[in-house]
C-alpha positions as CSV (number, residue, x, y, z in Angstrom):
1,X,9.6,9.6,40.2
2,X,10.5,11.6,43.2
3,X,13.9,11.2,44.8
4,X,12.4,10.3,48.1
5,X,10.5,7.1,46.7
6,X,12.3,3.9,47.2
7,X,12.7,1.4,44.2
8,X,10.3,-1.0,46.0
9,X,7.7,1.8,46.3
10,X,8.2,2.7,42.6
11,X,8.0,-1.0,41.5
12,X,4.7,-1.4,43.4
13,X,2.9,1.4,41.6
14,X,4.7,1.4,38.2
15,X,2.3,2.0,35.3
16,X,2.5,3.2,31.8
17,X,0.6,6.3,30.6
18,X,-1.1,5.9,27.3
19,X,0.9,7.6,24.5
20,X,-2.0,9.8,23.5
21,X,-2.0,11.2,27.2
22,X,1.6,12.4,26.8
23,X,2.4,16.1,26.2
24,X,5.2,18.7,26.4
25,X,7.5,19.1,28.2
26,X,9.7,16.3,27.1
27,X,13.3,15.6,28.1
28,X,15.9,17.9,26.7
29,X,18.8,16.5,24.8
30,X,21.2,16.2,27.9
31,X,18.3,14.5,29.8
32,X,17.7,12.1,27.0
33,X,21.4,11.2,26.9
34,X,21.4,10.6,30.7
35,X,18.2,8.3,30.3
36,X,19.9,6.4,27.5
37,X,23.1,6.0,29.6
38,X,21.0,4.5,32.4
39,X,18.9,2.4,30.0
40,X,22.0,0.4,28.7
41,X,22.8,-0.9,32.3
42,X,21.1,-4.2,31.5
43,X,22.1,-7.9,31.5
44,X,24.2,-8.3,28.2
45,X,25.8,-11.8,28.0
46,X,29.1,-11.5,26.2
47,X,29.0,-7.5,26.3
48,X,27.7,-7.5,22.8
49,X,25.4,-4.5,23.2
50,X,22.9,-6.1,20.7
51,X,20.8,-3.1,20.5
52,X,20.9,0.7,19.5
53,X,18.7,3.7,19.8
54,X,17.1,6.0,17.3
55,X,15.7,9.2,19.0
56,X,12.9,11.0,17.2
57,X,12.1,14.5,18.3
58,X,11.2,17.9,16.9
59,X,9.7,18.3,13.4
60,X,11.2,15.0,12.3
61,X,8.3,13.3,14.1
62,X,5.7,15.1,11.9
63,X,7.6,14.1,8.7
64,X,7.6,10.4,9.9
65,X,3.9,10.7,10.6
66,X,3.3,11.8,6.9
67,X,5.5,9.0,5.7
68,X,3.7,6.4,7.8
69,X,0.3,7.8,6.6
70,X,1.5,7.4,3.1
71,X,2.5,3.8,3.7
72,X,-0.6,3.0,5.5
73,X,-2.8,4.4,2.6
74,X,-0.9,2.2,0.1
75,X,-2.1,-0.9,2.0
76,X,-5.6,0.5,3.0
77,X,-6.7,3.3,0.7
78,X,-10.3,3.1,2.3
79,X,-9.0,4.6,5.6
80,X,-11.3,7.0,7.3
81,X,-10.4,10.4,8.2
82,X,-10.0,9.3,11.9
83,X,-7.7,6.5,10.9
84,X,-5.6,8.8,8.7
85,X,-5.2,11.2,11.8
86,X,-4.1,8.2,13.9
87,X,-1.3,7.4,11.4
88,X,-0.4,11.1,11.0
89,X,0.2,11.5,14.7
90,X,1.8,8.2,15.6
91,X,5.1,10.0,16.4
92,X,3.8,13.2,17.7
93,X,1.8,11.7,20.6
94,X,4.9,12.4,22.8
95,X,7.6,15.0,22.5
96,X,10.3,12.3,22.3
97,X,10.0,8.8,20.8
98,X,13.0,6.4,21.2
99,X,13.3,3.4,19.1
100,X,15.0,0.5,20.7
101,X,16.5,-1.5,17.8
102,X,17.6,-5.2,18.4
103,X,20.8,-5.9,16.4
104,X,20.7,-9.5,17.6
105,X,22.2,-12.0,15.5
106,X,23.9,-15.4,15.3
107,X,26.9,-15.6,17.6
108,X,29.4,-18.4,18.2
109,X,28.8,-18.2,22.0
110,X,25.8,-16.1,22.8
111,X,22.3,-17.4,21.8
112,X,20.4,-14.8,19.7
113,X,17.4,-15.3,22.2
114,X,19.5,-13.9,24.9
115,X,20.5,-10.9,22.8
116,X,16.8,-10.3,22.1
117,X,15.9,-10.4,25.8
118,X,18.6,-7.9,26.4
119,X,16.9,-5.4,24.0
120,X,13.7,-6.0,25.9
121,X,15.4,-5.2,29.2
122,X,16.7,-2.0,27.6
123,X,13.1,-0.9,26.8
124,X,12.1,-1.4,30.4
125,X,15.0,0.4,31.8
126,X,14.4,3.2,29.4
127,X,10.9,3.6,30.9
128,X,12.2,3.4,34.3
129,X,15.0,5.9,33.7
130,X,12.5,8.3,32.1
131,X,10.1,8.0,35.2
132,X,13.1,8.5,37.5
133,X,13.7,11.8,35.5
134,X,10.1,12.9,36.2
135,X,8.6,11.9,32.8
136,X,5.8,9.5,31.8
137,X,6.5,6.9,29.3
138,X,4.9,4.0,27.2
139,X,6.4,1.1,25.3
140,X,4.7,0.5,22.0
141,X,5.5,-1.4,18.8
142,X,2.7,-1.0,16.3
143,X,2.5,-2.0,12.8
144,X,5.6,-0.1,11.6
145,X,7.8,-2.2,13.8
146,X,6.9,-5.1,11.8
147,X,6.6,-3.8,8.3
148,X,9.9,-3.7,6.5
149,X,8.5,-1.0,4.0
150,X,8.4,1.4,6.9
151,X,12.1,0.7,8.1
152,X,14.0,3.0,5.7
153,X,12.2,6.1,6.7
154,X,12.6,5.2,10.4
155,X,16.4,4.5,10.0
156,X,16.1,0.9,10.6
157,X,18.3,-1.7,8.7
158,X,16.8,-4.9,7.0
159,X,18.9,-7.0,9.4
160,X,17.4,-5.4,12.6
161,X,14.1,-5.7,14.6
162,X,12.3,-3.1,16.6
163,X,12.1,-4.0,20.2
164,X,9.8,-1.0,21.0
165,X,9.1,2.6,20.4
166,X,9.3,4.3,23.8
167,X,7.2,7.5,24.0
168,X,8.4,10.0,26.6
169,X,6.8,13.1,27.8
170,X,4.7,14.7,30.5
171,X,1.1,14.1,31.6
172,X,-1.6,15.6,33.6
173,X,-3.5,12.4,33.6
174,X,-3.4,10.1,36.8
175,X,-2.0,6.7,36.1
176,X,-4.8,4.2,36.1
177,X,-4.3,0.8,37.6
178,X,-5.0,-2.3,35.4
179,X,-5.5,-5.9,36.3
180,X,-2.3,-7.7,37.0
181,X,-1.9,-11.5,37.1
182,X,-2.3,-13.2,40.5
183,X,1.3,-14.4,41.2
184,X,0.0,-17.8,42.4
185,X,-1.4,-18.3,38.9
186,X,2.0,-17.7,37.1
187,X,4.3,-19.5,39.4
188,X,5.5,-23.1,39.7
189,X,7.4,-23.9,42.8
190,X,10.0,-26.7,42.5
191,X,11.3,-27.5,45.8
């Protein structure tokens, strides 16, 4: 996002770029830290920070791809070569993948649902912060977000949930508009 664009302009055209269309360069460590600093500026009832980040970059992404392929083959040994390649490249589609991990749990005052929504807000803020730094991004979950067998390799504890994997990089592909809901179809006015 260029600095001369207003927030209203940005929100009017905000789109995700498919992860497979992302490429180098990706953000450097200092940029990632700034993107994450901006990402945590979300509603957080009780100031619990019920989320955390795991940043995957460099060769670690290739290692994760091999581990995810191994797990996928254990469940589906009949995978085609194309399906195997998809698994192998899940974390190398973009130069940086950030897992947003929900650490929501029972609390005496703050409903768990509110904590989970805060993690979702972090995901969207992360995309917008990446865009503001000139990078394209995409929010995905995919099977490994829901399969506890994958969590140890990904650094996720059994008590946590994946809110999303945010893929961040550059692109030469133009953003493509997709159908959006007609606001009148999704709004109920009371008063």
